[in-house]
N, C-alpha and C positions, 0 to 999 in steps of 0.2 A: 677544537673539534674540526674534523675534516669534513668537507662538503661531499655529498653523494655525487655520483657520476651524473645523474640527471640534473642536479642543482648546478654543477659546474658547467654543464652543457648549456643550460638556460642562461646562466650569468655570462658566459662567453658570447652567446648570441646577443644579449643585451649590450654588452660592452662594444661589440662590433657595430651594432645598428644605432646606438645612441651615443655612447661615450666617444667613439672614434670620430664621428663627424663634429661633435662639440669640441674635441681636442684640436681638430684641424682648424676650425673657426678661430679658436683662441690663439693658436700658433700663428696663423696668418695675420690676425689683428695685432698681436704683439710685435711681429716683425715690421708691419706697416707703420707702427708708431715712430720708428726711427727713420732717419734719412736713408734712402735706398743705398745699400752698400754695393761694392763691386760684385759682379754677377757670380764669380767663383766663391766669394765669401757668403753670398746669399744662398747659393747651392749647398755649401757646407752647413749652414745654419739649418736648412730644411732637412738635410740628411741626418744630422744629429737629432733634431726634433722627431724625425721619423723613426729613429731607433729607440729613443728614450721611452716612448709610450709603452713598449713591451716589458720593460723592467718590472713594474709593479704587477703586471697582468700575466706574466709568464707562468706562475703556478696555476692560475685559473685555466689557461689553455693547454697545459700539459696533459696529454692523454685523452683529450676530448675527441680526437679523430679515430681513436681505437674503439673496438667493440666494448660494450659495457662489461666490466670485469665481474659485476655482481649478478649478471643475468645467467639463466640456465643455459647449458650448451645447446639445447634444441631451439631456443628462441634467439640465440646470438647470431645464427646464420641468416635470419630473415631480414 
């Protein structure tokens, strides 16, 4: 079952406001559990972790910035 545009928009907002900060806290905590690596390796770890979060959420964010495809033409311009 596909999510409606409104549901995708609300879930994407929830993901950005709640899940993203939680993911950042978990990522920083996990990296801090190990002895501090070389600065370039640490940067690479954070870059990879910064890209990985979008993989499961990409379908949720797809098309959210576009006008509602189910809305009438006269209300889509508002």
